[in-house]
RODO-2510 file (C-alpha; in nm, 4 decimals, decimal comma):
residues 187
     n   res          X          Y          Z
     1     m     2,2056    -8,7878     4,0890
     2     s     1,8713    -8,6663     3,9639
     3     k     1,9022    -8,4028     3,6957
     4     l     1,5812    -8,2468     3,8265
     5     s     1,7337    -8,1799     4,1665
     6     r     2,0322    -7,9780     4,0452
     7     i     2,0215    -7,6113     4,1315
     8     t     2,2693    -7,3277     4,1265
     9     l     2,3625    -7,0574     4,3719
    10     i     2,2766    -6,7569     4,1562
    11     t     1,9405    -6,8966     4,0502
    12     i     1,8610    -6,9941     4,4089
    13     t     1,9635    -6,6494     4,5246
    14     l     1,7272    -6,4669     4,2918
    15     a     1,4425    -6,7197     4,3056
    16     v     1,4289    -6,7308     4,6833
    17     g     1,4491    -6,3530     4,6995
    18     a     1,1617    -6,3137     4,4584
    19     c     0,9548    -6,5040     4,7104
    20     t     0,9830    -6,2530     4,9939
    21     g     0,6701    -6,2947     5,2050
    22     c     0,5380    -6,6004     5,0228
    23     s     0,4451    -6,9353     5,1724
    24     s     0,6803    -7,2306     5,1626
    25     k     0,4571    -7,3982     4,9045
    26     q     0,5340    -7,1108     4,6681
    27     a     0,9088    -7,1205     4,7335
    28     n     1,0046    -7,4158     4,5153
    29     t     1,3542    -7,3348     4,3916
    30     n     1,3838    -7,5987     4,1188
    31     t     1,5084    -7,3837     3,8390
    32     a     1,4717    -7,3794     3,4659
    33     g     1,8034    -7,3312     3,2939
    34     s     2,0007    -7,5314     3,5512
    35     n     1,9456    -7,8744     3,4009
    36     t     1,5815    -7,9054     3,5033
    37     a     1,4330    -8,0207     3,1792
    38     n     1,0708    -8,0547     3,2899
    39     t     1,0625    -7,8205     3,5895
    40     n     0,9967    -7,4492     3,6102
    41     t     1,0748    -7,1940     3,8752
    42     n     0,7676    -7,1810     4,0977
    43     v     0,8185    -6,8550     4,2806
    44     t     0,5575    -6,5897     4,3388
    45     a     0,6867    -6,2355     4,3797
    46     n     0,5235    -6,0309     4,6527
    47     s     0,4478    -5,6818     4,5278
    48     n     0,4070    -5,5685     4,8908
    49     a     0,7600    -5,6714     4,9882
    50     a     0,9252    -5,4275     5,2249
    51     p     1,2042    -5,2128     5,0848
    52     p     1,5600    -5,2841     5,2000
    53     a     1,6441    -5,1815     5,5573
    54     a     1,8007    -4,8409     5,6151
    55     g     2,1569    -4,8398     5,4856
    56     q     2,0798    -5,1414     5,2689
    57     v     2,0227    -4,9721     4,9382
    58     p     2,2129    -5,0298     4,6163
    59     a     2,5067    -4,7962     4,5768
    60     k     2,5324    -4,6056     4,2521
    61     t     2,8934    -4,4976     4,2971
    62     f     3,0879    -4,8100     4,2017
    63     t     3,3742    -4,7948     3,9532
    64     a     3,5808    -5,0455     3,7566
    65     d     3,8311    -5,0404     4,0460
    66     d     3,5579    -5,1560     4,2856
    67     v     3,4579    -5,4439     4,0587
    68     a     3,8268    -5,5412     4,0273
    69     k     3,8312    -5,6006     4,4055
    70     l     3,6159    -5,9081     4,3394
    71     k     3,8754    -6,0915     4,1276
    72     w     3,9169    -6,3399     4,4168
    73     l     3,5874    -6,4907     4,2953
    74     e     3,7465    -6,5979     3,9649
    75     g     3,7656    -6,9711     3,9211
    76     t     3,5529    -7,2838     3,9179
    77     w     3,3770    -7,3579     4,2464
    78     r     3,1794    -7,6430     4,3975
    79     g     2,9075    -7,5896     4,6552
    80     m     2,6473    -7,8076     4,8209
    81     d     2,2757    -7,7419     4,8562
    82     d     2,1851    -7,9916     5,1260
    83     n     2,3159    -8,3144     4,9683
    84     e     2,3156    -8,1867     4,6098
    85     p     2,6425    -8,0534     4,4661
    86     f     2,6541    -7,7704     4,2159
    87     v     2,9441    -7,6265     4,0169
    88     e     2,9859    -7,2656     3,9032
    89     r     3,2584    -7,0805     3,7142
    90     y     3,3178    -6,7091     3,7817
    91     h     3,5183    -6,4874     3,5476
    92     f     3,5398    -6,1231     3,4515
    93     d     3,5096    -5,9441     3,1199
    94     g     3,5980    -5,5847     3,2017
    95     t     3,3408    -5,4692     3,4598
    96     t     3,1094    -5,7660     3,4046
    97     m     3,1260    -6,0707     3,6296
    98     i     3,0040    -6,3762     3,4400
    99     v     2,8778    -6,6744     3,6382
   100     e     2,8334    -7,0012     3,4526
   101     s     2,6393    -7,2864     3,6097
   102     l     2,8065    -7,6083     3,5012
   103     s     2,6801    -7,9642     3,4719
   104     d     2,7933    -8,1903     3,7557
   105     d     2,8227    -8,4782     3,5090
   106     d     3,0257    -8,2782     3,2545
   107     p     3,1776    -7,9570     3,3980
   108     s     3,2732    -7,8454     3,0465
   109     k     2,8991    -7,8091     2,9737
   110     v     2,7466    -7,4691     3,0636
   111     e     2,3854    -7,5045     3,1823
   112     d     2,3093    -7,1364     3,2536
   113     t     2,4897    -6,8015     3,2470
   114     s     2,4324    -6,5005     3,4696
   115     r     2,5884    -6,1565     3,4348
   116     f     2,6614    -5,9049     3,7084
   117     e     2,7121    -5,5765     3,5263
   118     l     2,8349    -5,2308     3,6209
   119     k     2,5958    -4,9729     3,4733
   120     d     2,5770    -4,6082     3,5749
   121     g     2,7678    -4,6788     3,8979
   122     e     2,5458    -4,9737     3,9991
   123     f     2,6833    -5,3300     4,0021
   124     g     2,4022    -5,5831     3,9843
   125     i     2,2271    -5,8787     3,8280
   126     q     1,8901    -5,9093     3,6567
   127     k     1,7229    -6,2486     3,6082
   128     g     1,3702    -6,2299     3,4748
   129     d     1,1776    -5,9786     3,6836
   130     s     1,4198    -6,0007     3,9797
   131     r     1,7098    -5,7616     4,0254
   132     s     1,9662    -5,7289     4,3030
   133     a     2,2553    -5,4814     4,3212
   134     a     2,5599    -5,4279     4,5393
   135     s     2,5364    -5,1990     4,8381
   136     e     2,8995    -5,2574     4,9394
   137     i     3,2158    -5,3932     4,7767
   138     t     3,5400    -5,4455     4,9709
   139     d     3,8542    -5,6510     4,9162
   140     d     3,6959    -5,9516     5,0892
   141     h     3,3189    -5,9309     5,0404
   142     v     3,0349    -5,7978     4,8328
   143     q     2,6850    -5,7343     4,9714
   144     f     2,3856    -5,7400     4,7366
   145     v     2,0412    -5,6033     4,8250
   146     p     1,7074    -5,6260     4,6434
   147     v     1,6184    -5,3710     4,3801
   148     k     1,3081    -5,5488     4,2504
   149     g     1,1962    -5,8916     4,3705
   150     g     1,5500    -5,9960     4,4599
   151     n     1,6918    -6,0647     4,8030
   152     s     1,9943    -5,9915     5,0165
   153     f     2,3013    -6,2037     4,9592
   154     r     2,6676    -6,1716     5,0371
   155     f     2,9829    -6,3325     4,8998
   156     e     3,2612    -6,3463     5,1620
   157     r     3,6223    -6,4494     5,1055
   158     q     3,7335    -6,7111     5,3596
   159     p     4,0769    -6,8374     5,4674
   160     g     4,2223    -7,1300     5,2766
   161     g     4,1080    -7,0231     4,9296
   162     t     3,7350    -7,0765     4,9850
   163     w     3,4430    -6,8352     5,0029
   164     r     3,0956    -6,8347     5,1452
   165     a     2,7633    -6,7197     5,0044
   166     v     2,5065    -6,6034     5,2600
   167     l     2,1448    -6,5662     5,1456
   168     e     1,8822    -6,3865     5,3549
   169     w     1,5109    -6,3543     5,2817
   170     t     1,1717    -6,3519     5,4516
   171     e     0,9281    -6,6412     5,4220
   172     d     0,5940    -6,6527     5,6037
   173     n     0,7000    -6,3275     5,7742
   174     k     1,0020    -6,5036     5,9302
   175     p     1,3641    -6,4191     5,8501
   176     q     1,5438    -6,7025     5,6709
   177     r     1,9155    -6,7565     5,6156
   178     k     2,1163    -7,0108     5,4197
   179     e     2,4912    -7,0403     5,3736
   180     y     2,6917    -7,2148     5,1031
   181     k     3,0620    -7,2901     5,1347
   182     m     3,2261    -7,2599     4,7939
   183     e     3,5437    -7,4631     4,7438
   184     p     3,7753    -7,4846     4,4440
   185     y     3,6381    -7,7455     4,2038
   186     k     3,8541    -8,0532     4,1667
   187     k     3,7769    -8,3196     3,9095
***
């Protein structure tokens, strides 16, 4: 497998969201920090991006108990982006959810780390200039909405010990959607 083609869910989520309203030529989601030695993120943020839809604003009332509802995400997971697998490990340190993008060749090797943090009642992630934060947390899903240059994405617990990530963004003024099924990683 080409090391240049490996990408990760969290980086895809924020990179695609930063491209709201851009052309497909600008939406290259090869990502630095996820084993792409000679490739950079080529995403152009649109400063005229529309704000989140009504009711889709980050909540600022979350507590440690709300973040604890997401413990079902803990573990090492494998997903597929088209025909390219990716592996991520999710774990919690207090009210911080840490997501580690792992090498497919050597899952003990961490390629990139992302942190979802609870600050002043808001649970979110910042990567570069993009930021997304939760608008809703329940026992079986979490919905994230853009704060700045991010996009909407949702993690949903599924039967059988799997979960699904749903990404939504706008490209060329057309709504886009992509889903990833996340399964427990098995060597």
